[in-house]
Structures are given as structure tokens and as C-alpha cells.
ZAMI-500528 format. One line per field, with one value per residue (C-alpha): residue in three letters; residue number from 0; x, y negated, z negated. Coordinates in steps of 0.25 Angstrom, whole numbers, plus 5000, padded with zeros to 4 digits. Example, Ala and Ser with C-alpha at 12.3 -4.5 7.8 and 13.67 -1.06 7.14 Angstrom:
code <- ALA_SER
pos <- 0_1
x <- 5049_5055
y <- 5018_5004
z <- 4969_4971
//
This chain:
code <- MET_LYS_THR_ALA_SER_HIS_LEU_ILE_ALA_GLN_TYR_VAL_VAL_THR_ILE_LEU_CYS_PHE_GLY_GLY_CYS_ILE_PHE_GLY_LEU_SER_ALA_LYS_ALA_LYS_ASP_ASN_PRO_ASP_THR_GLN_LEU_PRO_ARG_THR_VAL_VAL_ASN_SER_LEU_GLU_ARG_ASN_GLN_ILE_PRO_LEU_SER_ALA_ILE_SER_ILE_SER_VAL_THR_GLU_ILE_GLU_PRO_GLY_LYS_PRO_GLY_LYS_HIS_LEU_GLY_LYS_ALA_ILE_LEU_GLY_TRP_ARG_GLU_SER_GLU_PRO_MET_ASN_PRO_ALA_SER_THR_MET_LYS_VAL_ILE_THR_THR_LEU_ALA_GLY_LEU_ASP_ILE_LEU_GLY_PRO_GLN_TYR_ARG_TRP_ARG_THR_LYS_ILE_PHE_THR_ASP_GLY_VAL_ILE_ARG_GLN_GLY_THR_LEU_ILE_GLY_ASN_LEU_TYR_LEU_GLN_GLY_SER_GLY_ASP_PRO_LYS_PHE_ILE_PRO_GLU_GLU_LEU_ALA_LYS_LEU_MET_LYS_ASP_LEU_GLN_ALA_LEU_GLY_ILE_GLN_LYS_ILE_ASP_GLY_ASN_LEU_PHE_PHE_ASP_ARG_SER_ALA_TYR_ALA_PRO_SER_VAL_MET_GLU_HIS_ASN_THR_ILE_ASP_GLY_GLU_SER_LEU_ARG_ALA_TYR_ASN_VAL_PRO_PRO_ASP_PRO_LEU_LEU_TYR_ALA_PHE_ARG_THR_LEU_SER_PHE_GLN_LEU_GLY_LYS_SER_ARG_THR_ALA_ASP_PHE_ILE_ASP_ILE_ASN_TYR_THR_PRO_THR_LEU_SER_GLN_LEU_LYS_VAL_VAL_ASN_GLN_MET_GLN_LEU_VAL_ASP_ARG_SER_CYS_ASP_ASN_TRP_LYS_SER_ASN_ILE_ARG_PHE_ASN_LEU_ASP_PRO_GLU_VAL_VAL_ALA_SER_THR_ASP_GLN_ALA_ILE_THR_ALA_GLN_PHE_SER_GLY_SER_PHE_PRO_ASN_ALA_CYS_LYS_SER_VAL_ASN_PHE_ASN_VAL_VAL_ALA_LEU_ASP_PRO_ASN_THR_PHE_LEU_THR_GLN_GLY_PHE_ALA_ALA_ALA_TRP_GLU_LEU_ALA_GLY_GLY_ALA_TRP_VAL_LYS_PRO_PRO_VAL_GLY_LYS_ASP_GLY_ALA_VAL_PRO_LEU_ALA_ALA_ARG_LEU_LEU_LEU_GLN_PHE_GLU_GLY_ILE_PRO_LEU_ALA_ASP_ASP_VAL_GLN_ASP_ILE_ASN_LYS_TYR_SER_ASN_ASN_VAL_MET_ALA_ARG_GLN_LEU_LEU_LEU_THR_LEU_ALA_LEU_GLU_LYS_MET_GLY_LYS_PRO_ALA_THR_THR_THR_ASN_GLY_ASP_LEU_VAL_ILE_GLN_SER_TRP_LEU_LYS_GLN_ASN_GLY_LEU_TYR_PHE_ASN_GLY_LEU_VAL_ILE_GLU_ASN_GLY_SER_GLY_LEU_SER_ARG_ASN_GLU_ALA_ILE_THR_ALA_ASP_GLN_MET_ASN_GLN_LEU_LEU_LEU_LYS_ALA_ARG_ASN_LEU_PRO_ILE_SER_GLU_VAL_PHE_TYR_ASN_SER_LEU_PRO_ILE_ALA_GLY_ALA_ASP_GLY_THR_MET_ARG_ASN_ARG_LEU_MET_THR_GLN_LEU_ARG_LYS_PHE_LEU_HIS_LEU_LYS_LYS_LYS_PRO_GLU_VAL_ARG_MET_LYS_THR_GLY_SER_LEU_ALA_ASP_VAL_ARG_ALA_ILE_SER_GLY_TYR_VAL_VAL_SER_LYS_SER_GLY_LYS_MET_TYR_ALA_VAL_SER_SER_PHE_ILE_ASN_HIS_PRO_ASN_ALA_TRP_LYS_GLY_LEU_GLU_ALA_HIS_ASP_GLN_LEU_LEU_SER_TRP_LEU_LEU_GLU_ASP_GLY_PRO_GLU_PRO_LYS_HIS_ALA_ARG
pos <- 0_1_2_3_4_5_6_7_8_9_10_11_12_13_14_15_16_17_18_19_20_21_22_23_24_25_26_27_28_29_30_31_32_33_34_35_36_37_38_39_40_41_42_43_44_45_46_47_48_49_50_51_52_53_54_55_56_57_58_59_60_61_62_63_64_65_66_67_68_69_70_71_72_73_74_75_76_77_78_79_80_81_82_83_84_85_86_87_88_89_90_91_92_93_94_95_96_97_98_99_100_101_102_103_104_105_106_107_108_109_110_111_112_113_114_115_116_117_118_119_120_121_122_123_124_125_126_127_128_129_130_131_132_133_134_135_136_137_138_139_140_141_142_143_144_145_146_147_148_149_150_151_152_153_154_155_156_157_158_159_160_161_162_163_164_165_166_167_168_169_170_171_172_173_174_175_176_177_178_179_180_181_182_183_184_185_186_187_188_189_190_191_192_193_194_195_196_197_198_199_200_201_202_203_204_205_206_207_208_209_210_211_212_213_214_215_216_217_218_219_220_221_222_223_224_225_226_227_228_229_230_231_232_233_234_235_236_237_238_239_240_241_242_243_244_245_246_247_248_249_250_251_252_253_254_255_256_257_258_259_260_261_262_263_264_265_266_267_268_269_270_271_272_273_274_275_276_277_278_279_280_281_282_283_284_285_286_287_288_289_290_291_292_293_294_295_296_297_298_299_300_301_302_303_304_305_306_307_308_309_310_311_312_313_314_315_316_317_318_319_320_321_322_323_324_325_326_327_328_329_330_331_332_333_334_335_336_337_338_339_340_341_342_343_344_345_346_347_348_349_350_351_352_353_354_355_356_357_358_359_360_361_362_363_364_365_366_367_368_369_370_371_372_373_374_375_376_377_378_379_380_381_382_383_384_385_386_387_388_389_390_391_392_393_394_395_396_397_398_399_400_401_402_403_404_405_406_407_408_409_410_411_412_413_414_415_416_417_418_419_420_421_422_423_424_425_426_427_428_429_430_431_432_433_434_435_436_437_438_439_440_441_442_443_444_445_446_447_448_449_450_451_452_453_454_455_456_457_458_459_460_461_462_463_464_465_466_467_468_469_470_471_472_473_474_475_476_477_478_479_480_481_482_483_484_485_486_487_488_489_490_491_492_493_494_495_496_497_498_499_500_501_502_503_504_505_506_507_508_509_510_511_512
x <- 4941_4930_4915_4906_4897_4911_4914_4900_4899_4912_4908_4895_4904_4912_4901_4894_4906_4904_4915_4924_4928_4938_4941_4953_4961_4973_4975_4970_4958_4957_4956_4946_4937_4927_4936_4936_4942_4939_4945_4950_4956_4963_4967_4974_4981_4987_4991_4999_5005_4999_4994_4980_4987_4992_4978_4966_4952_4939_4926_4914_4901_4895_4880_4874_4863_4858_4871_4879_4875_4882_4886_4897_4897_4910_4911_4926_4937_4951_4960_4953_4956_4971_4978_4985_4992_4982_4991_4984_4970_4973_4969_4954_4955_4962_4952_4940_4944_4947_4935_4927_4935_4937_4926_4927_4927_4940_4951_4964_4970_4982_4985_4993_4999_5007_5017_5016_5008_5002_5006_5001_5000_5013_5013_5025_5027_5029_5018_5016_5007_5001_4996_4986_4990_4982_4984_4980_4987_4990_4994_4979_4976_4989_4984_4971_4980_4988_4974_4969_4984_4982_4967_4974_4981_4994_5002_5015_5023_5035_5039_5041_5033_5032_5026_5018_5016_5013_4999_5008_5018_5032_5032_5021_5028_5041_5044_5043_5041_5038_5045_5056_5050_5049_5049_5035_5023_5015_5025_5023_5022_5012_5013_5004_5008_5008_5008_5004_5010_5024_5025_5030_5021_5028_5020_5028_5025_5027_5025_5013_5020_5033_5044_5047_5042_5033_5036_5025_5025_5016_5015_5022_5034_5041_5055_5054_5061_5058_5069_5065_5076_5068_5069_5056_5058_5049_5044_5031_5024_5028_5039_5040_5047_5060_5067_5064_5074_5069_5079_5075_5086_5088_5084_5083_5078_5085_5076_5061_5064_5075_5073_5071_5073_5065_5073_5068_5077_5077_5066_5051_5042_5034_5023_5020_5009_5010_5015_5017_5031_5029_5040_5041_5054_5053_5052_5039_5042_5050_5038_5028_5036_5038_5024_5018_5027_5024_5008_5008_5015_5006_4995_5001_5008_5023_5033_5043_5053_5052_5048_5055_5047_5050_5042_5037_5026_5015_5019_5010_5009_5006_4993_4985_4983_4974_4969_4968_4959_4962_4953_4942_4947_4937_4945_4958_4953_4950_4964_4968_4961_4959_4974_4980_4987_4995_4999_4986_4980_4992_4988_4974_4977_4986_4974_4965_4976_4978_4963_4958_4971_4980_4992_5003_4996_5001_4998_4998_4985_4979_4979_4972_4962_4958_4957_4948_4939_4939_4934_4923_4918_4919_4931_4941_4952_4962_4976_4974_4986_4988_5001_4998_4984_4988_4992_5007_5012_5018_5011_4996_4986_4972_4963_4953_4942_4946_4946_4933_4927_4932_4926_4912_4913_4916_4903_4895_4903_4897_4909_4908_4906_4919_4927_4921_4924_4938_4941_4948_4938_4942_4943_4943_4952_4962_4971_4959_4959_4964_4960_4947_4944_4942_4933_4924_4921_4913_4902_4901_4888_4883_4874_4880_4895_4903_4915_4927_4932_4945_4956_4970_4982_4997_5010_5021_5016_5002_4989_4976_4961_4950_4937_4923_4918_4904_4902_4892_4880_4883_4887_4898_4910_4921_4934_4949_4961_4975_4986_4999_5010_5022_5014_5002_5006_5000_4988_4980_4973_4968_4962_4955_4949_4944_4937_4932_4926_4918_4914_4909_4901_4912_4903_4889_4879_4869_4880_4886_4873
y <- 5183_5188_5186_5197_5193_5193_5206_5212_5205_5212_5226_5224_5222_5234_5243_5238_5236_5242_5250_5238_5239_5249_5254_5255_5246_5245_5247_5233_5237_5249_5241_5233_5241_5229_5223_5229_5225_5228_5240_5233_5223_5232_5242_5229_5225_5238_5239_5226_5230_5219_5224_5220_5213_5201_5199_5192_5191_5184_5184_5176_5176_5163_5164_5152_5144_5129_5119_5118_5130_5142_5154_5164_5178_5186_5197_5202_5198_5202_5196_5183_5177_5178_5165_5167_5158_5155_5148_5140_5144_5134_5122_5127_5120_5108_5106_5110_5100_5089_5090_5089_5078_5069_5072_5078_5063_5060_5053_5049_5034_5030_5015_5007_4993_4982_4972_4964_4957_4958_4948_4949_4964_4967_4972_4965_4973_4986_4998_5005_5018_5022_5037_5044_5059_5060_5075_5075_5061_5066_5060_5058_5051_5041_5038_5032_5025_5018_5014_5008_5000_4995_4990_4980_4974_4980_4984_4984_4987_4980_4985_5000_5010_5013_5026_5024_5038_5035_5042_5055_5057_5059_5074_5079_5075_5083_5093_5106_5120_5133_5139_5131_5128_5112_5111_5118_5110_5117_5111_5097_5090_5079_5065_5054_5049_5063_5062_5074_5083_5078_5090_5088_5098_5102_5110_5120_5127_5132_5120_5122_5117_5123_5131_5123_5119_5108_5102_5092_5088_5080_5070_5061_5054_5042_5046_5062_5067_5081_5090_5103_5113_5125_5137_5145_5160_5171_5176_5177_5166_5173_5169_5156_5149_5159_5153_5138_5129_5115_5103_5088_5080_5072_5081_5070_5057_5045_5035_5036_5029_5039_5048_5064_5074_5087_5098_5111_5122_5138_5146_5145_5156_5154_5161_5149_5140_5132_5132_5122_5120_5112_5106_5096_5090_5075_5067_5061_5047_5050_5058_5047_5036_5042_5047_5034_5026_5036_5035_5020_5020_5031_5021_5010_5004_4999_4997_4984_4996_5009_5010_5014_5023_5024_5025_5013_5009_5000_4985_4977_4966_4976_4975_4987_4987_5000_5012_5024_5035_5051_5062_5067_5076_5088_5087_5088_5099_5107_5107_5110_5123_5127_5126_5126_5113_5112_5097_5093_5101_5095_5082_5084_5088_5075_5066_5073_5067_5054_5053_5056_5053_5041_5042_5047_5061_5073_5088_5088_5077_5085_5097_5089_5085_5098_5104_5093_5096_5110_5107_5098_5110_5120_5127_5130_5136_5142_5146_5136_5130_5119_5114_5108_5111_5118_5132_5130_5133_5145_5140_5137_5148_5150_5163_5169_5167_5152_5150_5157_5148_5135_5142_5144_5129_5125_5129_5121_5107_5098_5100_5114_5114_5105_5115_5128_5122_5119_5133_5143_5150_5164_5167_5153_5143_5138_5149_5159_5159_5171_5179_5189_5187_5202_5203_5191_5197_5207_5196_5189_5195_5188_5177_5170_5173_5176_5168_5167_5152_5156_5147_5154_5155_5161_5158_5169_5179_5173_5175_5169_5167_5157_5155_5161_5173_5170_5186_5192_5192_5176_5178_5167_5173_5165_5173_5170_5180_5178_5187_5184_5194_5196_5203_5192_5190_5203_5200_5193_5206_5209_5195_5197_5210_5203_5193_5204_5211_5199_5196_5209_5205_5213_5218_5222_5211_5219_5221_5207_5201
z <- 5050_5060_5056_5054_5065_5075_5071_5073_5086_5090_5084_5093_5106_5102_5101_5113_5122_5135_5143_5144_5129_5123_5107_5101_5108_5098_5083_5081_5089_5080_5069_5075_5082_5083_5093_5109_5122_5135_5141_5153_5145_5135_5147_5154_5140_5139_5154_5153_5139_5132_5117_5112_5101_5111_5116_5111_5116_5113_5120_5117_5125_5126_5124_5132_5123_5124_5128_5117_5110_5118_5107_5108_5105_5103_5113_5111_5102_5101_5093_5095_5082_5085_5090_5102_5112_5122_5133_5143_5136_5126_5137_5133_5120_5125_5137_5129_5118_5127_5136_5123_5116_5128_5138_5152_5158_5150_5158_5155_5156_5163_5160_5169_5162_5168_5163_5176_5185_5198_5209_5223_5222_5215_5201_5196_5182_5177_5176_5163_5164_5150_5150_5142_5147_5159_5163_5178_5182_5197_5210_5214_5200_5201_5215_5210_5199_5211_5217_5205_5203_5217_5215_5204_5216_5216_5227_5223_5209_5205_5192_5185_5177_5163_5157_5144_5138_5123_5124_5121_5109_5116_5111_5119_5131_5129_5139_5130_5137_5132_5145_5148_5162_5161_5176_5177_5178_5167_5156_5159_5146_5143_5147_5145_5160_5166_5182_5190_5180_5181_5191_5206_5214_5227_5238_5248_5259_5273_5283_5292_5304_5304_5295_5284_5271_5265_5253_5246_5234_5223_5216_5225_5219_5224_5224_5226_5239_5243_5249_5256_5258_5258_5268_5273_5271_5276_5262_5255_5245_5232_5223_5232_5221_5220_5230_5229_5223_5218_5214_5209_5212_5202_5191_5181_5188_5182_5186_5189_5204_5208_5219_5217_5227_5226_5233_5237_5242_5244_5252_5253_5257_5272_5265_5256_5261_5249_5235_5224_5217_5205_5197_5185_5186_5184_5171_5167_5171_5184_5189_5186_5190_5204_5205_5202_5211_5223_5220_5220_5234_5239_5235_5243_5232_5232_5222_5222_5216_5212_5199_5188_5178_5162_5150_5142_5135_5139_5133_5126_5137_5148_5155_5159_5173_5174_5168_5175_5171_5176_5180_5170_5159_5165_5178_5170_5161_5174_5178_5163_5163_5178_5179_5166_5166_5154_5152_5155_5145_5135_5139_5137_5123_5120_5126_5115_5106_5112_5112_5099_5089_5098_5104_5105_5108_5102_5104_5089_5090_5101_5093_5082_5091_5096_5082_5078_5091_5088_5073_5079_5086_5075_5079_5070_5076_5067_5073_5085_5090_5099_5104_5117_5122_5134_5131_5135_5122_5113_5101_5105_5099_5099_5097_5109_5099_5096_5112_5114_5103_5111_5124_5116_5111_5126_5131_5121_5123_5133_5140_5142_5157_5160_5151_5158_5171_5169_5166_5177_5185_5188_5203_5207_5200_5191_5183_5185_5200_5204_5192_5190_5207_5209_5196_5199_5213_5208_5204_5217_5220_5208_5209_5196_5196_5185_5181_5172_5167_5161_5155_5156_5150_5152_5145_5144_5136_5136_5144_5140_5145_5139_5146_5151_5158_5163_5166_5177_5168_5166_5151_5146_5139_5132_5133_5127_5127_5125_5127_5120_5124_5133_5141_5142_5157_5160_5153_5164_5168_5154_5153_5167_5163_5151_5159_5170_5158_5153_5169_5167_5154_5144_5134_5142_5141_5133_5123_5122_5117
//
């Protein structure tokens, strides 16, 4: 139920709202004349056949005060208390809680144990890798780990690899998808020893020196060979994927030291300078074993024989060789929010469970940690549903008003700037790189430029935004909006109209005070 003060605030906005607002929006709007929306937003929704009953909007002006004392004032609300599917804007709550609970300098630890001994530069025995869910354990980080191993006096390894994934409950590592696209990188499941997002990334492009196609890939795998049978064709780069055929042989790897062939055939447009072809096609043990083996060789190390990799708990008698720490959480959160990385967000939720409730980590425990954090911060979110913390879910739900409460709370936390800087910048980077560019050009003459820092979200039938707008007059607005409808994919324009309206200060400044 809305408070009297909330109703009064919305009524004032209705009476004083300048020409960007519209009356009599729908049957519901007629029943609630205190609620109005910008005309440009309504027109866009009508043009794209998205009913007003399919969108929720909350706009809050964040009034500056002393550090930790920012206040919020409701500017606009439409179905703001309705639980909606937020898609990837759910990452706002996961990253904000993660930063505040763990701290921006938190680092994941990957431990390496052995049951053997080092003799004359050779490690005689097995290596046991025990992960804690480092979400950005990438080739550059693995290369650092190899240098640390060599610093122990190891030049050659005579043994196999065992992977201890006991940090996570088996259920969270199951490969379940909501769209059946199991080979797509955005669907990679969590893994305490996730390496390079378990994704083979092939870079394809016309050679600069001759009429053929260059294919490179990352991360390097010890047993992978690329066979290029593609032909160059005189065509634009649009829909370049449509005529490419990719085959991995064997599709199922019987042993982790088995040779693998990645075959490309079909045609490739000569207008393409460089494109990425990403695929998740190998099981976790094969991918990590061959990646680890290749990284050791690239670092100048050697194997007595190609290692076999398999699951296995660290034996009680094994001794710790080294503990490797990954990049700081603040850097991980940049990737999660700017590029909407699903598996990184899921692993952050599991890390909250692991650090606060012990192993094995579960999403249920991660949910409990976040719910407890919300209550400690005076936030009581009825209807909030956290399934995995990434927004890649048909079940996750939050209201636009709740999301704005989070954005206001963020401005009053010690990690406020770290969180703010992690959000995509309109016209500059991340998922907002190509949005609002025309609108922002209007303000190039201003000494202090307006800006939009906005987390985006999209699923089939869902479009969402949540973040901050700093207007031309320097005011800061928190804004969250969700569209849940089969035509949601057409709703990007309405959201851009809403953000443009706020860049111009929405309600005139004298009316918004």
C-alpha cells in the first residue's frame, strides 16, 4: 500500500509535470490519475504494441547530502510495486551485496597440492587443484600461476591432474538452460575451477597478406588442432555466421589427453575484418586439463608424459604447494555489470554462500546471505525471487521500486563509487556502448557532461534497465524499468526515451524540488 506522502509526491508531479507527461494513459491510468508517464515513452510503447500493463517504471531523484546521507525523492512511478522479471538487471543486487559483504579487494583462492616430491627439478607425483570459484581464472592468470610453480624449482612434471570441486554442491554445476542453447557461452554453468569461461573463442578474419582466412583461438589447448576448409566470398559481413559450419571431432572426448580437431568449412565474407566465434564444446575436465598442460608448456615447463585429468578430492596426506589469488572483486564486478557476464554473477552469489555459510555452496544459501544483508540495511523486499543471481532465469523477480531502493542504498555505502563505475556508460562502453549517442551529443557544449550509467537486461519477452542518470543540470536520478511482454524486444526505444527525458531533467527542476 502506498503511503500518504508517496501519493502526495506523485500528485505534485502530476500537476506540475511539464509537456513531457500525458494524462489518461489507459483504463488503469484513468483509475489512478496521480500516475503519469512521459508522452514520448507512451507513444513509443503504443507504436511498438506494448501495453502499459506490461511495463513498470520507478524514478527517484537522489538528493546529495553528507557522505552516507543521500536521500531519495519519488519522481515517477508506474506499476513500480509489481514484481517483474528483471533479466540481467538482477546483477545489480548480486554485485552490490557482493561488494559490500566481501569488499572490493576480495580475491578468490585457487590452491595446488601434491602427493609427490620435487627431485632435481622434476615433480614426481600428482597435482591436485582445489578451486573456490574464481570467476576470471583466464589464460593470463593461469600463466602467472605457472610462474609461481616454476619459482618452487619445478621444470618438469611426472604425474597427473586431479580436480577438487568440493566448494560447490553438485546441483549448481549441472548444465541446465532456459533456452536449450547449451553450446552458447552465456549458458556456461558454475564451476569452482572454471577456466576461461570454458569457452573456445575463435578469431576469424581475412588475411592481410593474401586471399585466405586466418583462424586463431584462445585459450591454447594442448591437443587441439584447427582445420580450415572455408572459402572467401565477396559479400558483406552481415550474417557472417549463417554460412559457417563448425565441427569438433570427437564430440565426446574419451580421455583428456586425446587429440581434438576443430574443423571450419563453408564460406566467409571478405568484408569481415575480424569476428569472434565462441563455442562451449568440451567437458570441464578436458578443457581444464588441456588448458593447464598447454599453459605449463608455454611457460617453458615440460611433462614426462601428457597428463590425464579427472575429478578427485585432495588427499589428507597431500601438501600445499601454492595458493594463487585471482584479480580483485572490484575488477570482476566491472566485467559482470558492463558485459553482463552470467556465470561470473552466478559464481559471486555462490561465493557469498561459501564465505558466509561454508561449503558446499548452494544458490539457496547465497539467497539467504543476500536476504540477510538486505534486512541489515533496512530493506524488506516482499516478492523478491533470487534463483541464480544473474538474471538468466524465468523465475527471478523484483519490483522497480525495490531496485531503486537498492540504487539509493548504494549511494550511501562505502563501496558506492566502485559500484557506480562498474555500470555500463551510455555511448561509451559495455552493453550501453551504442545507445543514446545522438541524445548525448546535444550536451557536448556543456562543461560538465550529463551521463547515463545503466545496467541492461534482456531475455526473450524481457527488456530491462536499472541505474543512474546525471542530467544536464547535474541532478542524479535512479531509474529502473522492466518490460515483460512478447514485444519486449521492441521496448528498447521506450527505455531510451525515458532516459532521454531524464537527461533533460524530466520534470522541470523548479517542479522537482
